Structure formats: C-alpha cells, structure tokens
N, C-alpha and C positions, 0 to 999 in steps of 0.2 A: 504494500500500500504506500502510495506517495505521501510526502510530508503535507502537500496541499490537501489531500483527501483526509489525512489524520486531523489536520487543523479544522476542517469543516465538521468532521464527526465530533470532535472534542468541544466545538463551539468557541474555539479561540478566535480572536479578532485582532486587527491592526488598529490600535488606538488612534494613530495619526490619520489614517484614512477615514475612520469614523468621524473624527472632528472635522475633516475637510468636507465630508458629505453633509454634516450638520450645517456647516457654514454655507454650503451651496444652497441648501434648503432654506436657510434663513434669508439669504440675499434674494432668493426667488420670491419668497413670501412678501418681502418688503417691496420689491418691484411690482409684484402682483397687485398690491394695495395702495401704492403711491397715488396721490391725486394726479389726474391727467395733466394739469398745468405744470407740474414739476418737470416734465420731460422736455418742455420747450419745443414740442412738435405740433404745429398747427393742424387741427383736424384729427388729432389722435383719438381713436375709439377705445372702448373698454376691451374689445376682442384683441385689438392691436397691442394694448398694454399687456394682455396675457401672453401674447406671442413674444414680446420683448422679455418677459420673465422666463418663459420656457427656453428661449434662445440663450439667456444668461446662464440658466441651469445647465444646459448642454455644454456650453463653452467652459464653465468652471470644472465640470466633471471630466470633460475630455482633456483639459490641460493638467489637472491634478491627478487624474486616474484614480480617484477615490474609489470608484467601482470600475470594472472592466469597460473598455470603450464600447463594446457591442451592447452591454447592459444599459449604458447611457442612451444609446439609440433606441433600444426597446422601450425604455421609460419615456422617452420623448414621444414616441408613437402612442403609447398608452395614455399619457397625460393629455395629449391633443384630442384623442378620441373622447375622453371622459369630460373634457372641460370647454373645448372650443368648436366641437363638431356639431352638425345638426342632429346627432344621435347621442349627445352628451347627457349627463344627469339633468333632469328637468330644471332643478333650481339653478343650474349653471347657464341655461339658455333662456330662462324666463326674461321677458322684456326685450328680447332681440328678434329682429326679423330674420327669416331663414337665410336670406342672401348675405347677411352679415357673418353667418357661421360657415365653417369649412365643411364641405361634403364629406361625410364619414367614409363613403366608398372610395373617394379619391385618396384619402389618407391610407386606407388599407391597401389600395392598389399600388402604393409605392414599393411594396415588397414583391410585386409582380411586374414592376416596370421593365420595359424591353431591355434596358441596360443590365438589369439583374439576370435576365435570361442569357444575355451575352456572357456574363461572368460564369453562370452555371455551365454553359457550353464549354468554356475554357477549362473549368475544373474537371468536367467529365472527360474531356480530351486528355488531360494530364493523367487522370486515374487509369484510363484505358491504355495509354502509351506505356505507363509504368508496369502494368500487369502483363503486357505483351513483351516487355523488354525492349521496346522500341527506343527508349532513351539510351539504354546501354549500347545498342547497335549503332545508333547515330553517333554517340560519343567515340566509340572505337573507330568508326569509319572516318569521322571528321578530324580526329586527332592525328591520323596516320601521316598526312602531308606535312605536318610540322616537325617530324623527325624527333630526335632525342636531345638536341641542344637545349639547355635549361631555359634560356630566354625565349626560345621559340615554343617550348612546351607551355610556358606561362602565357604567351600570346594565344596559343591554341585554346587553353582553358578559358581565357577571358572572352574570346570570340564565341566559343560554344556556349558558355554560360549566358552571354549576352543574347545570343539568338534564341536559346531555350526560354529565357525570361520574357521574350517578346510574345510568346504564345502560351507559356505555362506560368503558374504562380512563381514569382521570384523567390518566395520562401521555399517552396518545394524544390526549385532549381538549385538554390544554395545548399540545401540538405543533400541533394543528389551529387552535386559537384564535390562537396566535402567528403562524401563516401568514396568517390573516385580518387581523391587526393591522399587518402589515408596511407595507402602503400607507397606513394611517392614521398611522403614525409619521412618514412622509415629509411629511404635511400639517401636522404640528404644529411650532411653533417650538421649536428646541433649547434655548432658555433657560427655557422653562416647565417645570412639573412634571407636565403632562398625560401625557407618555410614561411617567413613573414610575408614576402612578396606574393606567394601562391595563396596564402590564407586571406590576405586583404584583397586579392584579385577577385575573390568570390563576391563580396558585397559591392565592390566597384562595378563589376560586370553585371551583376543582377539588378542593381539600382538603375544603372544607365540603360541596360537592355530593355527594362520595362517601359522606357519612354517610346520605344519603337512602334508599338501598336496600341489601339484603343483598349485591348484587353490585357496589356502588359502590366498595368498597375491601376488600382481604383481611381486615383486622381484623373487619369486620362479619360476614363469612362464618364466620370462626373462632368468633366469639362465638355466632352462630346455631347452629352445629353442637353446641356444648356446652349451649346453652339447650334444644335439642330432643332431646338424647340420652335415650332411653327409660330408660337405666340411670343417668341423672344427674338433672338438674332437670326434664326432661320437660315443658317449658313450653308446647310446642305453638304456637310463634309462627310464623306464615306470612309470606309475602312481603307480602301486603296488610296484615297486622297491623303489620309494621315500618313500612310507608309511612304508616299511619294516624297514628302519633305522631312519626315522624322527618321526614316531609315538611314539616309546618308549622314544626318547629324549624329545619330547613335553610333554608327561605325567609326566616324572621326573621333568621337569622344572615347570610345573603347580603345582606339589606338593610342590616344593621348594618355589614357589610364595605364596602358601597358608600358609606355615610355617612362612615365613618372614612377611606377612601381619598380621597374628594373634599375632606375637611377637612384631612387631613395633607398632601396633594399637589394643591393647587388648579390648575385649568386656566387658562392665560393666554389661549388661544384659545377663544372661546365656542361655535364651531360646528365640526363635522367632516363632511366629505363621505365617505361610505362606498362602496367599490367592492370587493365580495368576489369574488375570482377563484376559478375552479374550474368544471369541466365537469360538468353534470348529465346522466346517461344517460337517454335516453327510449326504452326498448325493453322487451321482455318481462321481462328480468332485473330491471330497476328495479321493475317491478310486483310480481314475486315477492318481492323484498326488502322493499318497502313493506308488502305484505299480511302477510308472515311476521313482520315487526317489530311490526306492530299486534296481530296475533293472540298473539304471545309475551307482549307487555306485558299484554294483557288477561287472559290465562291466569294470569300471575303475580299480577295484582291480585285475581283471582277464585278463587284457589287453594282457599279454604275452601268456595266454592260448588260448584266442579267436582269437588273431592276429589283433584285432581292436584297433587302437591307441586311447589314451585318447581324442585327439582333435576330432576324428570322433564320439566317443561315446557322446560327448557334443551335437551333433546334435539330439540325441534321445529326450531329453526333449523339445528342441526347436520345433522339428517336431510334437511330440505328443500333446503338449499344444497348438500349433497353430491350428492344425487340429480339435481338440476337443473343441476349444474355451475356454479352461481354462485360457489362457493368451490372452488378446485382444490387439488391436492396441494401446488403451489408456494406457495399462499396460507397454508398451514399453517405455513410457516416464519416468518410474521409474528406468530404467536401468542407472547405473552410467556411462554415456557416456564420462564424463571427464576422467575417468580412462582409458577407451578404447583409447581415443586420446593420453593420456600420454604414454601408452605402444607402440602405433603405432609410435609415434614420436621418441621414443627410438630405435625402430627397424629400422627406417629410418636412424638415425644417424649411427647405426651399419652397415647398408647396404652401406652407403657412405664411411665409414672408410675402409671397406673391398674391395668394388668394384673399388674404385679409386686407391687402392694400397697404400693408405696413412699409414694404420695401419702396414702393412708389412714393408714399408719403414722406419717408425719410429723405429720399433722393431730392424731392422738390424743396425740402427745407434746408438741406445742406448745400444745394446749388453746385453740384459737381461740374456742371457745364462751364463754370467759370475757372475750373482748374485746367492747367495745361495737360494734355493727354499723356505726355512723357512722365509727368509727376505721378499720375495715377498708375501708369505702367510700372514705374520703379517702386513706388510704395507697395503696390499689391504683390510684386515679386519678392521684395525684401521681407515683408510681413509673413508671407507664405513660407519662405526659406527659413526664417528664424523659428517660427512655430513648429515646422516640420522636423527640425532637429531635436525637439523636445517632446512632441506628441506625435501621434499617428498622422502620417501624411494624408490618409483618407479622411480623418477627422478635420484636419486643416482645410482640405479642399471642400469638404461638406459645409464648413462654416463660411468660407470666403466666396466660392464660386456663385452660389445663388444671389448673393448681394451684388457681386461684380456684374453678373449677367443683367440685372435690372439697371445698374449704373450705365453699362454699355448701351443698352437699348435706349435709355433716356437721353444719352448724349448724342446718339445718332451720327450724323455726318461730321460732327466736330472731332470724331476719333479717326477720321481719314488720314490725318497727319501721321499716325503710327500704323496705318493699314487696317483700321477698323477694330471693332470689339473682339474679334477672334484673336488678335495679337495678345490682348490682355488675358483672356481665358486660357489659351494654350500656354502663355507664359507662366501662369500659375501652376499648370500641370508640370512644366519643366522645373520650376522652382521646387515643387514638392519632391521630385525625384533627385534633385541636386543636393538635398539635405542628407548628408551621410557622415557627419562629424563624430557622432557619439554611438556607443553600443546600443543605446535606447532609440536611436533615430529611425532605424528600420529593422525588420526581422532578420534580413541577411547580415546586417552588422552584428546583431546579437548572436547569431549563429557562429560567425567568425570569431567573435570575442570569447565565446564559450569554449573554444578549443584550448585556451590558455597559451596560445602561441603568439598572441599580439596583445599589447597593452593599449590603454585609451589614448596615450600620447601619440603612439604610432598611427592609430586609427584617425585621430584628429589631423595629423600631418597630411595624410593622403586624402582624407575626406574633405578637409578644408580647401586643399588645392584643387581637387576635382570639382567641388561645389562651386568655387569661384569661376573656374573655366567653363563649367557647364552653364552657369547663369549668363556669362558674357557672350559666349559663342551661341548658345541657344537663343537668346533674345535677339542677337544680330540676325540669325538665320530666319527666325519667325517674322521679324520686321521686314526683311527683304522679300520673303515669300509672300507676305500679305500685300506689300506695296506692288509686287508684280502680279497680283490678283491670281496667284496659283491656288489660294484658298479663298 
C-alpha cells in the first residue's frame, strides 16, 4: 500500500493545504457578498459577481494546489451548476430571469466538448500503440540512423521524444523514453555529464515537442478551441494549419535544445551502445493499430481537404479499437482523466465568463482598445510563462485564454499590427510550453528530476535558456506567420 493510500485511510491531512483551502473559501465568500459598487465595474450583475468569486476560487486553488488541480475543476463545474445555472437551487435563482442564468446543459457539455474528444482520441492512440509495441518498434527503427556516437544518440533521443510528444501524452512519452535510457545510463561513466544531458533531454524534448500539434499539450487545444469559436475569433485553423507553422518551429527548437545540452553537459564517453528493451507484437492487432494510427494522422493532416475536422477524426481510433477489442474497458483506466477534468473545468470557466456577460463587461470598463497591441502580447506571454513555471500549464491556459479571447474579439482590427488575435492566443500556448525551469513546472520535468541524476540548479540552467529562446523565437515566428496571413 502506498504512503498516499495509508494517509487517506488513516485520515491524516496536510495542515498547510487545509489552511490554504480555508483561505480560498473565505476570499470566495467575501467576493460573493461584496456590494456590487465595490468592484468598480459599471453594469455588474449579481450573477457576474458570483462568476468573479468562482473565478477567484479556481485561481487560488490552482496556484496553491491546496487540492489537486483536477479536483478544483470538478468543484468549479459543480459550484456553477448549483449556484448560477438555470437548474441551480431554487433560492439561488429566485429573482433572476432565465436569460441571466447559465444553461445547465451547456455547463455539463463542457466535459463532452469536441476538444475533449480530440484528447481522448490521442490517449486511446497512445494506449493502443503501447500495447502493440509500436512505440518500441518506432524507437528502435528511428534511432538506428544516429549511430552510436554519444552526441548523436542524444540528438536521436531528443528528436524521437519530441515527435512522440506531438501525438502522444508528453508525460507518457517521458516515462517511455526514461525506460529506454535506463540501460544507456549503466554504460556511461558516473563522473561524466552525459547522464545529465540525456536525462534533461527528456523534459526539453517532451515540452517542446508538445507544441507541434493541437493534441501535443492541453494549452494548444484550449487555444485552438477559442481560435475557432464561431462566436469568437472564428479563425478556422485546422490540424494541418497548426502543423504547417508549428512543426518547423518545434524542430528548430529541438535542435537548439540538443546544442545547449551537449554544450552545458558534455559527454566524457564518446560512444554509446544502445539496447532498447521491449516486446513488439506481431499479430492482427498490431496491424490494426498501425493502419489506424497512419490513417488518423493522415486525416488530421488533410482535414481541410477531406472536410472532416480534427475532433471528428479523433473518433476513428476510439471506434476502431473499441470494436476490434484492441482497447478494452480495463485499458480505459489508463487514460489521464485528471487532464480531461482540468480542461473541462477551464472550458466551464470560459463559458461562465462569456455567457454571463462578465468578460465583455470587464473589457468595456478596462478599455483594452487603448492599449498598444504589443503591450498586450508581451504581458499575456510573460504572465502565462511565469504562472506556468509554478502551476499546471493547463490551469494557466484555462485561466488566461478565455479572457484573452474576449479581449481579442473586442479589439478587432486594432490587433492587425501584430497579425490579429491569433498571435496572442497561440503565443500563450507557446509560453505555456516554454515554462520548464523547475521540477514542478511540468510532469516531464518531475519525471526527470525523480531519477536523482539532475538537481534543480541544472534543470533551471537548461530550462531557463530554452524558455527564453522559445519565447523569443516562437513569438517572432507567430508574428511573421500571422502578418503573412498563413493563419
């Protein structure tokens, strides 16, 4: 039995987290009951005041992690249903017109949002690929061209981890890559820095690789949802469009990461013999997985040609693997449901901000249209980068993107100077992935740090350098792409 399970059974608790949770509740209650005039927002309604309180509740808990991030999202959805929906407790909706309240079906539908289905498709693909040994086969095949020179082996692992992270969970990819590297570590001298380079190559490649596709990391999917919202920016960016400009950027950043790693942490041993363990299934199921994987990726890339959106395409692997029995009911337990709940909670917050009219009301009172677009671009990116180093990048995107989407829509043509609102939202997604300074910044960072082979100072050294370069190069690329109307 794990320590966590023993703690739960024994009823033990973390006093600090209990206090932080109590503070969050107290602040929420104060905001919930403050007179409307105290907010300084013209036209503020009671429902909007409740949304502000719920938003503050989510922000405090996501930042402090007094309870798990996914639990915060669940609580946000529950609180909204019981207090500000058209199906809330009767005393909570007495005196309000139905149009002032949020449709309860819309709140519940955030858990079945098309972007959620896109994520489920990615998770199912990862599970099936792992069961069939497709990941092991690809790793063995793709690493062969890199030979056995230490620096080239590092490059191979970085590129493969990066590519895997574009289509699979970067957490799962980091775990898989670490498994492959275990025998390599044994072959390297303990006094050299090669182990450090290889270990830190995992989070660098996984974090950067996730930028490459809409399903690579949750912030990408959150940004894409609001970019394509027909009632919002309505940018019409497809899976293939995203790859068109993000894939080259990702590859360049992966190569930069390789150069920095081999420079900061040089190898003492010049060659490495690779022996990737793992069983590759050779039966009809592996054929089904391989064909389905290829068809899914091709349909994602050709979404503008076929007319089938990326979210719908994600149902292909889910359907095929369910019907053929490649993925069973037990396998569904391996899906990272906490991420699904996190994303759904963020969508619910965005729904409340928009449907209650709070976001539009705040934008009108702050007059963002008087701000220079570059200021908004830089501030949004820096805030996202800073927060993402300390809390979940999914939580950060869930907080910032809905607000920025309304800001971008409200500013309209005044954002043309930076290529439009898409530059800001995609920039936030880039900033979220660029945050990798600390072990707590991302799951791949935590996984690398858990090996005991790297310390926080070393992680901050490469994470800080890569974060700064990713922000600079990423924002320049997005600006140029937007100005050339590629997106």
